[in-house]
N, C-alpha and C positions, 0 to 999 in steps of 0.2 A: 407495380408492387415493389415496395421498398426492401433492399436484401437486410440481412441481420446486421452485417459490418455497417451498412448507411446508418441504420438505427442506432447502433452504438456510437458511432461519430455524431449523430444528431447531441444524443443524451450526454457525450463527454464534452460536447463543446458547449452545452448550456451549464454544466457543472462548472467547467474551466472559466466562465463568465463570473460567477459567483464566489469561486474558492482561490486562494493567493496565498502562497506561504510567503514568510518573512525569516529572519535568523532567529529571531525567538521563540517563533511559531510556526516549524516548517511545513510546508505541505508534505503528506504520506502519500504517494501515490503506488498503484497497484496493478501490475501487468500480469496477465492471465494467461497462459497459450495451454494447449492441449497437455504437453508434457510437464512442464514448470510453472512457477509462479515465482514473480521479484515485485520487491519492495524498495524504494527509495524516499529518503527525504531529501526535499528541494528548497532551497531558498529561492523564491523567484525574485524578488529584488535584485540581487546578484547574478541569477542565472547559473545558480551553483549547487552541485549534488553534495549533502552534508553526509551522509550515510547510506549505505545500503545493504540488501540480503537477497538472496536467491535461494531456491532448491536444489541447485545443482549439488551434487554431492551426497543429498541426502536420499538414500533408497529404502529405508525401512518405513512399513506404514503406507496407508493409501493418501490418496491424495488431499484430502480433507486434513487427517494428520499430519503431514508433511507441510501444508499452510500453516497450523499451527506452531509448529518448529521455527518456520521462517518470522513468525508474528514473535516470538519470543527472541528470536536474535535479534532482530530490529530493535526491539525494545532496550535490549543490554547495550546496543550500540549506542542507541539515542541517550541513554541514562550516562553511559563512558563521556559523551561529548557534551554533558550538562543540559540536555534539550529532555523536559518533561511533559509539555504539552505540544500538540499537532493538532492541524487540520487535514481530515481524513478524505482522500479523492480515488473513490472506486471506480473512477475511468471510466464510466458506462457501463460495467457489470451490476447486473443485480447483486443488493448485498443478501447473499444467501449461501451455502456451501462453502469453497475454498476461501471466498472474500469475507464472508462472515467469521469463518474460522480463524484467518489471520489477523483479523480487525480485534477479536475477543482475546486471542493469546497477547497480543499487543497490548490491548488493556490490562491484561493479569499481569504483565511484564513491568508494570509501572507507568504506560503512557495514558497520558489524558487527553481526550478526544469527544 
């Protein structure tokens, strides 16, 4: 039987084979732990992180609402750096709940993907 972590790693590898970021259109990758959610914009050509945001320090609201705040924060940081379009990398997580909330808030904040 395949474990949950192994299943996610398989999905993650399949996604990373297809998705890659550039300086003009970076990869927006999400990491979700039990307590926090992190997002960063990565330029894979240079191997550099262009911007990042996390839920550390945000305490009001439930996990889905906090993820939406992180999505708005990354959109603000990206627009400040002149980044308007990104490639979304859900990192093997299902696209619902916190991941979907973060993505929707980033779209509302002005990012296109």
